[in-house]
VEXDREN-2710 file (C-alpha; in Angstrom, 1 decimal):
% VEXDREN-2710
k/r/px/py/pz
1/UNK/20.3/-30.6/2.1
2/UNK/23.5/-32.7/2.2
3/UNK/26.6/-33.5/0.2
4/UNK/26.2/-37.0/-1.4
5/UNK/29.8/-38.1/-1.9
6/UNK/33.4/-37.2/-1.7
7/UNK/35.5/-35.6/1.1
8/UNK/32.4/-33.7/2.5
9/UNK/30.0/-36.6/2.3
10/UNK/27.1/-36.2/4.7
11/UNK/27.8/-32.6/5.5
12/UNK/24.8/-30.3/5.4
13/UNK/24.2/-27.1/3.6
14/UNK/21.4/-24.6/3.4
15/UNK/19.2/-23.3/0.5
16/UNK/18.2/-19.6/0.4
17/UNK/14.9/-18.8/2.0
18/UNK/11.9/-18.1/-0.2
19/UNK/10.4/-19.8/-3.2
20/UNK/12.7/-18.5/-6.0
21/UNK/15.3/-21.2/-5.6
22/UNK/14.6/-24.9/-6.5
23/UNK/17.4/-26.9/-5.0
24/UNK/18.2/-30.1/-6.9
25/UNK/17.2/-33.2/-4.9
26/UNK/19.8/-35.6/-3.5
27/UNK/18.7/-38.2/-6.1
28/UNK/19.1/-35.8/-9.0
29/UNK/22.5/-34.6/-7.8
30/UNK/23.7/-38.2/-7.2
31/UNK/22.5/-39.2/-10.7
32/UNK/24.1/-36.2/-12.3
33/UNK/27.5/-36.9/-10.9
34/UNK/27.3/-40.5/-11.7
35/UNK/26.8/-39.5/-15.3
36/UNK/29.6/-36.9/-15.2
37/UNK/32.2/-39.2/-13.7
38/UNK/35.5/-38.3/-12.0
39/UNK/36.3/-34.6/-11.3
40/UNK/39.8/-34.7/-10.0
41/UNK/41.3/-31.2/-10.4
42/UNK/38.5/-30.0/-12.6
43/UNK/37.7/-26.3/-13.1
44/UNK/33.9/-26.0/-12.6
45/UNK/31.3/-23.3/-13.1
46/UNK/27.9/-23.5/-11.4
47/UNK/25.4/-21.3/-13.2
48/UNK/22.0/-20.3/-11.7
49/UNK/23.7/-21.6/-8.6
50/UNK/20.9/-21.1/-6.0
51/UNK/22.2/-22.9/-2.9
52/UNK/25.4/-23.9/-4.6
53/UNK/24.5/-27.6/-4.2
54/UNK/25.8/-28.7/-7.5
55/UNK/29.1/-26.8/-7.2
56/UNK/29.6/-27.9/-3.6
57/UNK/29.1/-31.5/-4.7
58/UNK/31.7/-31.0/-7.4
59/UNK/34.2/-29.5/-4.9
60/UNK/33.6/-32.4/-2.5
61/UNK/34.3/-34.9/-5.3
62/UNK/37.7/-33.4/-6.1
63/UNK/37.2/-30.4/-8.4
64/UNK/40.0/-27.9/-8.0
65/UNK/37.9/-24.8/-8.2
66/UNK/34.4/-23.6/-8.8
67/UNK/32.9/-20.3/-9.9
68/UNK/29.3/-19.8/-8.6
69/UNK/27.1/-17.4/-10.5
70/UNK/23.6/-16.3/-9.5
71/UNK/21.8/-12.9/-9.8
72/UNK/20.0/-13.3/-6.4
73/UNK/21.6/-11.6/-3.4
74/UNK/19.9/-14.2/-1.1
75/UNK/21.3/-17.1/-3.2
76/UNK/24.8/-15.6/-3.2
77/UNK/24.7/-15.0/0.6
78/UNK/23.6/-18.6/1.1
79/UNK/26.4/-19.9/-1.1
80/UNK/29.0/-17.9/0.8
81/UNK/27.6/-19.1/4.1
82/UNK/27.7/-22.7/2.8
83/UNK/31.3/-22.3/1.6
84/UNK/32.3/-20.9/5.1
85/UNK/30.5/-23.7/6.9
86/UNK/32.2/-26.4/4.8
87/UNK/35.6/-24.7/4.9
88/UNK/35.8/-24.2/1.1
89/UNK/37.2/-21.4/-0.9
90/UNK/35.5/-20.5/-4.2
91/UNK/34.4/-17.4/-6.2
92/UNK/30.8/-16.3/-6.0
93/UNK/29.6/-13.7/-8.5
94/UNK/26.3/-12.0/-8.0
95/UNK/25.5/-11.2/-11.6
96/UNK/23.2/-12.0/-14.5
97/UNK/24.5/-15.3/-15.9
98/UNK/24.7/-14.2/-19.5
99/UNK/26.7/-11.0/-18.7
100/UNK/28.9/-13.0/-16.3
101/UNK/29.7/-15.5/-19.1
102/UNK/30.3/-12.7/-21.6
103/UNK/33.0/-11.3/-19.3
104/UNK/34.6/-14.7/-18.5
105/UNK/37.8/-15.7/-20.2
106/UNK/38.9/-18.9/-18.5
107/UNK/37.9/-22.4/-19.8
108/UNK/35.9/-24.8/-17.7
109/UNK/36.1/-28.6/-17.5
110/UNK/32.5/-28.8/-16.3
111/UNK/29.6/-26.3/-16.5
112/UNK/26.6/-27.0/-14.3
113/UNK/23.5/-25.2/-15.5
114/UNK/20.3/-25.4/-13.6
115/UNK/18.1/-22.4/-14.7
116/UNK/14.7/-21.7/-13.3
117/UNK/12.2/-24.1/-14.9
118/UNK/10.1/-21.2/-16.1
119/UNK/13.1/-19.9/-18.1
120/UNK/14.8/-21.4/-21.2
121/UNK/18.0/-19.5/-21.7
122/UNK/19.6/-22.1/-23.8
123/UNK/19.8/-20.0/-27.0
124/UNK/21.5/-17.1/-25.2
125/UNK/23.8/-19.4/-23.3
126/UNK/25.0/-21.5/-26.2
127/UNK/27.6/-19.3/-27.8
128/UNK/29.2/-18.5/-24.4
129/UNK/29.2/-22.2/-23.3
130/UNK/30.7/-23.4/-26.5
131/UNK/33.5/-20.7/-26.1
132/UNK/34.2/-21.4/-22.4
133/UNK/34.1/-25.2/-22.4
134/UNK/37.4/-26.9/-22.4
135/UNK/38.0/-29.3/-25.3
136/UNK/37.1/-32.4/-23.3
137/UNK/34.7/-30.5/-21.1
138/UNK/31.1/-31.2/-20.3
139/UNK/27.9/-29.2/-19.7
140/UNK/25.3/-30.6/-17.4
141/UNK/22.0/-28.9/-18.2
142/UNK/19.1/-29.5/-15.9
143/UNK/15.7/-28.6/-17.2
144/UNK/12.0/-29.6/-16.9
145/UNK/11.5/-33.2/-18.2
146/UNK/9.4/-31.9/-21.1
147/UNK/12.3/-29.7/-22.4
148/UNK/15.2/-31.1/-24.4
149/UNK/17.7/-28.3/-24.5
150/UNK/19.6/-27.7/-27.7
151/UNK/22.7/-25.6/-27.3
152/UNK/24.2/-24.7/-30.7
153/UNK/27.8/-25.6/-31.0
154/UNK/27.5/-28.4/-28.5
155/UNK/26.5/-32.0/-29.0
156/UNK/24.2/-34.0/-26.7
157/UNK/25.9/-37.0/-25.2
158/UNK/22.9/-38.2/-23.1
159/UNK/19.6/-36.8/-22.1
160/UNK/17.5/-38.6/-19.4
161/UNK/14.3/-37.9/-17.4
162/UNK/14.2/-38.3/-13.7
163/UNK/10.7/-37.4/-12.4
164/UNK/10.0/-33.8/-13.3
165/UNK/13.7/-33.1/-14.2
166/UNK/15.8/-33.9/-17.3
167/UNK/19.5/-34.1/-17.1
168/UNK/21.3/-33.5/-20.4
169/UNK/25.1/-33.9/-20.8
170/UNK/26.6/-31.9/-23.7
171/UNK/30.2/-31.5/-25.1
172/UNK/32.1/-30.3/-28.1
END
């Protein structure tokens, strides 16, 4: 796995071992960030972070800070190792995503959400995302191509299929 663009372009990072993490492909990450646009000084949250690939890409592209959240000890260890390898400082929380969001008070300019494809937490996430998203903020929700997520309190800006993945951008 590698960073697609920004100050760390071409640098490699690792995914946690095992089959429980499904890292986003280079193509899906590149497409996602083309849809999102500039990230200078953005405050980002990477939910179901896995390898941290989406958040790492955001930091490389100019985000000021990123909160990584994943319940897997292996995923959190991989994210911390990737941050160290890339010389980045960020917060990594090993916690269930819903409880982490319930406890969070700051607002985010960008929330990256890539839950496991066998899970649809959109209904449980919606009230937290609507509360934590900055007024002009965006949520990038990656899901299986067949699923069009609906997050109450947020409006869909665009939803596009890329192979087996769907990228949906939402905002207030």
